[in-house]
N, C-alpha and C positions, 0 to 999 in steps of 0.2 A: 412551351417546351415541346419538342417533337423527338420521335425516334424513327429511324429508318432501318428496316431489315430487308436485305437485298435478294432479288431473284434475277438470275442471269437470263439474257434473252434466249427464248426458245425452250426454257425449262418448264416442266409441268408444275401444277400447284402442289404436287406432292414433294417437289424439291424446294429449293430456296425461293421465297416469295419476297418481293420488295414491299414491305409494309411501311407506311408513314402514320404515326399516331400523334395527333394534336391534343395535348392535355394541359390543364391548368397548372398542374404540379406533378413533377416526376421525381426530382431529387429530394424533395421534402414531403413529409406526410403530416406536418403540424396541422392539426384540426382537419385533416383530409384523409380519412381512412381508406377511401377508394384507391388512393395512390398505392397502397399495399398490393392490391390486386393487379393494377396496371403493371407495376414493376414485375410481379410474378409472371404475368403473361409474357412480358418482354424477355425475361430471363429464359422462359421456356422456348421462345422463338430462337434466342441465341444458342441455346443448348442443342437445338435441332439443326444447327449449321448455318443459320442466317448471320450475315455480317451486319453490324449495327453501329450506329453513331447517334449521339444526342447533342442538343445545343440549347442553351438558355436564351439565345437571341434568335428571333424569328427571321430567317433570311427571306429572299424573294419567293413568294408562294408559287408562282408559275414554274420556277426552276425545280422546286421540290416536287410538285405534282406531275411535271413532265416525265419524271423517272419512276413514278409510283405505279404499283399494281393494285394495292389495296390501301385505302385511306380510312382511318378511324378518327372521329372527332368527338371528344368528350363534351358532355353537356355543360361543364363549367366554363367553356370558352366564351369569349365575347360574342354576342349574337351577330355582330357585323362580320366577324371572322367566319362563323358558322355559315352565314349566307354567302360570303365571298367564295368559300370552297365549293359550295353547292353550285354556284353560278358557273364556275370553271368546269365542273363535271357536266353540266347541261350543255356546255359549248363543245362537247364532243371529245373531251379528254378520256382516254381509255383505261380508267381505273374503276374498281368497285369502291363506292363511297358509303360508309356506314356511320350513323349517328349513335353514340353510346350514352344512354340515359341511365343515371344511377341515383336519381333524386326523387323525393316525394312531390315536387312541385307540380308534376303532371296531374296529380290528384288534389293536392291542397290548394293549388292555384289553377283553376280549371281553364283559364285562358292561356296558360304558359305555353303549351304546345302550339297553339294557334299563332302566338306571337313570333315563333321561330320560323324562319324561311328554310324549310327542309325540302323544297320542291325539286332540288337537284340530287337528292340522296336516293341511293338504291335500296336501302333498308335501314331498319332501326334495331339496335341491340338494347333491350330493356332488361333490367336486373331482377325481374320477377314477373310472374303472370299478371298480377294485379295492375302493374304499370303497362305491360304489353297490351292489355285489353283496352287501355285508354287510346293507344295508337290505332288499334284495330277499329275502334269506333269512329276514329277520324279519317278512315279510308285507307289505312296502310295494309289491311288484310294480311295476306300471307307473306308480306315483306317486313313484318316485325317478328323478331325472334327473342325468346326468353334466353338471356345469357347471365346466369347467376354469377356472383362473386365466388371465390374459392380460395383455398389455402395455397400459399407458395411454400410447398414442402421442402424446397431447397433451403429455406430459412426456418420455417416453423416445423419443428420436430422435437421429439422427446430428448431429454439430456442423454448424452452418451453414457454417463455414470450417474445412477440415481443417488440423490443425497437426502438428508433429513428434511422433511417438510413440516411446516406448522402454520396455522392460521389461514386466513383467506386473503385474496387479493382481488381488486377490481381495477381494470384499466379502461379509462374512458374520460371524455371531456365533459366538464360541467355545462358549458354553453350558456344559454340564456334562460335558465330555470325551466327548460321544457321537460325535464324529468326529475326535478328536485323532490317532488312528493314521492315518486316511485323509488328514488334512491334512499330516501329516509325509511320508507315502509319495507322495501325488499332487500336492503343492504345494511343500512346503519342500525336500525332497531333490532333486527335478528342477531347480528353479530354482538351487539351490546348485551342483549338478553342472555346469550350463551357464553359471554365472556370470551369470545373468540377473537384473537388479535386480527385486525384488519388494516391492510395497507392499501392506499388509493393512489393511482398514478393518472396523470392527465394534465390538460391545460385549461385555461379560461375558468379558474376557480377564484371568484371574487372573495372578499373578506368574509361576507356572511356565509358563504359556502364552507370556507375553511373553519369558521367558527362552529358550524354544524358538525363537521367532522370531529373536531376536538371535543364537542359536547357528548358525542357518542363513543369516545375513546378510540377513534380511528386516526391514522397518521397519513398526511398527504406527502407523497414522495416526489412530486414534481413530474416533469415530462420525461418519459423514457423514449430513447430512439427505437425505431422499429426493429432494428437488428438486435437490440438487447431484450426484447420482449420474451423470447423463449427462455432465456436465462432467468428473467424475473419469474415467469410461471413456474419454473423448476423448483422454486423455494417454498411453494405453498401447497396446502392440502386440497384447496378448492378455489374456484373462481365463480363469479356470477355474471350473467348477462342481463342488463337492464336496458331494453331498447327505448329510444326516444318515443314520445307519445305519438308523433305523426306516423312513425314507421309501424308501431304496434297496432294503431287503430286504422290507418289508411292503407297500409301495404301488407296485408296478411300474406304469409308465405315467404316473406323476404327477410331472412335473418341478417343480423349485423355481421360485418366482417370478422368480429371477435369470436363469434360462434365457430366459424371455420378454423380460425387460428388457434383458439384454445384447444379444440379437439385434436388438431394436428400436433399440438405440443404434449398431448397425453396428460392433461390436467383435468380432474373431475369438474364438471360444469353443472351449475344449476341456472335455469332460465326463469326470469320473471315472465309473466304472461305474454305469449305470442302464439299465433295459430299457424302451425306448419301445414298450410293448406295444400302445398305441393309435395308433401311426403318426402322431403329431402333427408330427414333423419328419423330415428326411432326413439321417441320420448320414453324414458324409463330404462333404456339400454344405452343410448349414446349420451344422454344427459338426463337430469331430473328436471321436471317441470313443476314450478310452484305457482299455482293459480291464485293464491292469496298470500298475504304476509305470514299468516300462521303456518301455511304449508312450507313457505321458505324456511322458517325457523325449524320445522320438523326435518326438512331435507338437510340443512346444515348440521343439525344434531346427529342425524344418521351418518353422514359422511365423517364427521369428527370422531365418531365412536367405532366405525367399521372399516378397517383397512381393506378387507376383501371387497366391499362395495366400491371403495375408491378405485381399486385395481380393475374391477370389472368394467366400470364406467369408462375409465381411461383407455383400456384396451379396445372396447367395442367402439367408442367414439373415434379413436385413431384408425381402426380398420375401415370404418365407414368413409372417413375422409380419403384414405388411400385408394379406396375402390371406386369412388364416385366424384369427389369434390376437390381435386387438385387443379392447379393452373394448367397442367398437362391435359386434363380432361377438357378444360375450356378451350384450349388451343385446338384440340381435335374438333370440337364443335364449331369453332370459328372457321377453320379451313373447310369444313363441310358446307357452311353457309356461303363462303366465298365461291366454292364450286357451283352451288345452286344458282347464285346470282350471276355468275359468269355465263352459265348456260343460258339464262334468260337474256342476257345482253347479246349473246351470239345469235339467238333466235330472232331477236328484235332487229339485229343488223341485217 
């Protein structure tokens, strides 16, 4: 999947830029949360006047790259394609080439970065400082940039008309049991203890997982389309973020995409343990942090009983997203990175 956003010849970077983005998935986000952010970035580029087209069939790479000003390559692409694009950049094609890494494998699989041929790339966009530091240690230095995910606020926003809310909701995929213990401790057991209705949305729920939900009185509602998530959030008093173990332990400072999206929708949020080492948010004001299962129960109880607390969290979290963490902010950052790398190219030439 690729998208092109166009820059007319002779125009500055502040005008329309011809972007080409190679990504594993754009039209679908089934089990691929980063597609939410990529689509939001592309919508922002379109809204700023860039012409755009997309295709599910990969045409001739040389034809695409010949017309490109900036090329982004997502880490889920085939390593052979990643290397082939870099090879064309090394052979003198005049575009800025960026590798976009949004996965924990750079830390959980220490050889993963070394197995990729990134020798033709101008820079790396890492979705958190912990991952960026891996690239810095391998020699990328000032050419690696922290580029966090963010909320696509054209899609994720509070409801136009507030309606009655009840119960709790969790949106996330079960996967391969990599957070089953955490889900039981920080989601299922607390809601059951409080007799708080719980609806769970997501994919990859095997029978034993669905049985666990039923045993705790929770309902599995299946997979929601990304576009329907704001409407889903609008029906509930609260939601919970339970990061996967690898992200919580190996990538401190990198929240899941659902943190950004939930806050952008104005729903009170409680987070299971994660360390906001980059100070992206304000715990206690943007969301409640539950450092243990007992604390999660206390937080849920407080939100259930206190409408003013729910309103305060929702308003503060939404304000933080709008001031710092929209896809518009990330596009501003991306254009600044492109400007910087373009200047380096011009000096080298």
